C-alpha positions in Angstrom: 42.0 -69.1 -44.8 45.5 -69.0 -43.7 47.6 -65.8 -43.2 48.7 -65.6 -47.2 45.3 -66.1 -48.1 43.5 -63.3 -46.7 46.0 -61.2 -47.5 47.6 -62.0 -50.9 51.4 -63.1 -50.8 52.1 -60.4 -53.8 50.9 -57.5 -51.4 53.0 -59.0 -48.3 56.4 -56.9 -47.9 59.3 -58.9 -46.9 59.1 -57.3 -43.2 55.3 -58.5 -43.1 56.8 -62.4 -44.2 59.3 -61.9 -41.9 56.6 -61.5 -38.9 54.5 -64.2 -40.2 57.5 -66.5 -40.1 58.2 -65.0 -36.6 54.7 -65.6 -35.1 54.7 -69.6 -36.9 58.1 -70.1 -35.1 57.2 -68.6 -32.0 54.0 -70.7 -31.8 55.3 -74.1 -33.0 57.9 -73.8 -30.3 55.1 -73.1 -27.4 52.6 -75.9 -29.4 55.6 -78.4 -28.8 56.7 -77.5 -25.5 53.7 -76.4 -23.6 51.1 -78.0 -25.8 48.5 -76.3 -28.1 45.5 -76.3 -25.9 47.8 -74.3 -23.1 49.1 -72.1 -25.1 47.8 -68.4 -25.6 47.7 -66.0 -27.7 49.1 -63.8 -25.2 51.9 -66.5 -25.1 52.5 -66.6 -28.8 52.2 -62.8 -28.7 55.2 -62.2 -25.8 57.5 -65.2 -27.5 57.1 -63.0 -31.2 57.9 -60.0 -29.4 55.1 -58.5 -31.5 51.3 -56.9 -30.0 48.2 -59.0 -30.1 47.0 -56.6 -32.6 49.7 -57.1 -34.7 49.3 -61.1 -35.0 45.4 -60.8 -35.5 46.6 -58.8 -38.1 48.2 -62.0 -39.8 45.8 -65.1 -38.1 42.3 -64.7 -37.2 43.1 -67.6 -34.5 45.1 -70.4 -33.0 43.7 -72.5 -35.4 44.8 -70.7 -38.1 48.3 -70.3 -36.6 48.6 -74.3 -36.3 47.5 -74.2 -40.1 49.6 -72.3 -41.3 52.7 -74.0 -39.4 51.6 -77.5 -40.4 50.5 -76.4 -44.4 54.1 -75.3 -44.3 55.6 -78.4 -43.0 53.9 -80.1 -45.2 54.8 -77.9 -48.5 58.7 -78.3 -47.3 58.2 -82.3 -47.3 56.6 -81.7 -50.8 57.9 -78.9 -52.8 61.1 -80.1 -55.2 60.6 -84.1 -54.2 58.9 -85.4 -57.7 62.4 -83.6 -59.0 64.9 -84.7 -56.7 63.4 -88.3 -57.1 63.7 -87.9 -60.8 67.1 -87.5 -60.3 67.7 -91.3 -59.3 67.8 -93.9 -61.8 66.0 -97.3 -59.8 63.5 -97.8 -56.8 66.2 -98.8 -54.2 67.9 -95.1 -54.5 64.9 -93.4 -54.7 63.9 -95.2 -51.4 67.0 -94.1 -49.7 66.7 -90.3 -50.8 63.3 -90.1 -50.0 64.3 -91.4 -46.3 66.9 -89.0 -45.6 65.1 -86.2 -47.3 62.6 -87.2 -45.1 64.9 -87.5 -41.8 66.6 -84.2 -43.0 63.4 -82.6 -43.1 61.9 -83.6 -40.4 64.7 -83.0 -37.6 65.4 -79.3 -39.4 61.3 -78.5 -38.5 61.3 -81.0 -35.1 58.7 -78.6 -33.5 56.7 -78.1 -36.2 57.0 -82.7 -36.8 55.7 -83.3 -33.7 52.9 -80.7 -33.6 51.4 -82.7 -36.9 52.1 -85.6 -35.1 49.9 -84.3 -31.8 48.1 -81.7 -33.0 46.3 -81.5 -36.4 43.2 -83.5 -35.4 42.5 -80.1 -33.5 42.0 -78.1 -37.0 38.4 -77.8 -38.1 37.2 -80.6 -40.6 37.6 -78.7 -43.6 41.3 -77.1 -42.9 42.0 -80.8 -41.8 41.3 -82.5 -45.0 43.5 -79.9 -46.5 46.1 -81.6 -44.5 45.5 -85.3 -45.0 45.5 -84.2 -48.3 48.6 -83.4 -48.3 49.8 -86.0 -45.9 48.7 -88.4 -48.3 49.8 -87.4 -51.4 53.4 -87.7 -49.8 52.4 -91.3 -48.6 51.7 -92.0 -51.5 55.4 -91.3 -52.9 56.9 -93.8 -51.1 54.2 -96.2 -51.5 54.8 -96.2 -55.0 58.9 -96.4 -54.8 57.9 -99.9 -52.5 55.6 -101.1 -55.0 58.2 -100.7 -58.3 61.0 -102.3 -56.1 58.8 -105.0 -54.7 57.5 -105.8 -58.7 54.7 -106.9 -58.1 55.6 -109.5 -55.4 53.2 -107.7 -52.4 50.0 -106.9 -52.8 48.4 -103.1 -52.4 47.7 -103.6 -48.7 51.6 -104.8 -48.0 52.5 -101.9 -50.0 50.6 -99.8 -48.0 51.0 -101.1 -44.6 54.8 -100.6 -45.2 54.7 -97.1 -46.2 53.6 -96.3 -42.8 55.4 -98.6 -40.8 58.5 -96.9 -42.4 57.3 -93.3 -41.4 56.3 -94.8 -38.1 59.8 -96.0 -37.7 61.2 -92.8 -39.2 59.0 -90.2 -37.2 59.5 -92.0 -33.9 63.6 -91.0 -34.2 62.5 -87.3 -33.1 61.4 -88.1 -29.9 64.2 -89.8 -28.5 67.0 -88.7 -30.9 69.5 -86.5 -28.6 72.1 -84.4 -31.0 74.1 -84.7 -28.6 74.2 -88.6 -28.4 76.7 -90.7 -29.0 75.0 -91.4 -32.7 74.7 -88.8 -35.3 71.7 -88.4 -37.3 72.7 -89.2 -40.3 74.2 -92.5 -39.0 71.0 -93.4 -37.4 69.2 -92.1 -40.3 71.4 -94.9 -42.9 71.1 -97.6 -39.7 67.3 -97.4 -39.8 67.6 -97.5 -43.7 69.5 -100.8 -43.5 67.2 -102.5 -40.9 63.7 -102.0 -42.6 65.9 -103.0 -46.2 67.2 -106.4 -44.7 63.5 -107.2 -43.4 61.7 -105.8 -46.9 64.4 -107.8 -49.1 63.7 -110.9 -47.5 59.9 -110.5 -47.6 59.9 -109.7 -51.2 62.4 -112.6 -51.7 60.2 -114.9 -50.0 57.3 -113.8 -51.9 58.9 -114.7 -55.1 60.1 -117.7 -54.1 56.4 -118.7 -53.2 55.5 -117.5 -56.5 57.5 -119.8 -58.8 
């Protein structure tokens, strides 16, 4: 049970919601920099400038804070995605849009993104299942776009593999890209998209030629 589930969000004041976000942001930074296991509730209390009692009012445990962070991040990725993609007329423009959106969300929530990749498995099974369900829902969006673009020239296994390869390539950027480096994130995002598309177009063209 998450913080907003244990206390109905309808009864939370703006001040209380702000406190929850303060705790989550402080914890995300600590989990990312110091490690999930190495971070104590006392560390989070100090970083958030709140007493441990105040934190326990919203979160019953450290893993509940982790769950809240990961749920919030996955919701950022999913909320409004279908509507946004619906404004694009074809699979290629949808592909570029979802990858650009992914990178923008990833970079603006970099601590949460890295925590998802490194520490999600520390959640209890039932709560991890909730995160995995959202991950699969998100991956399915990309797979459907790729399948539409491939037009039947690749099988389901190839489509699924391609979707994970793409996300893996984009997710790796956050581990080494420097905001003050020579290539801005937007340029790097476009570069990765073109790099993938060149290989993708070559593969689908070969499949089309071999089946002709």
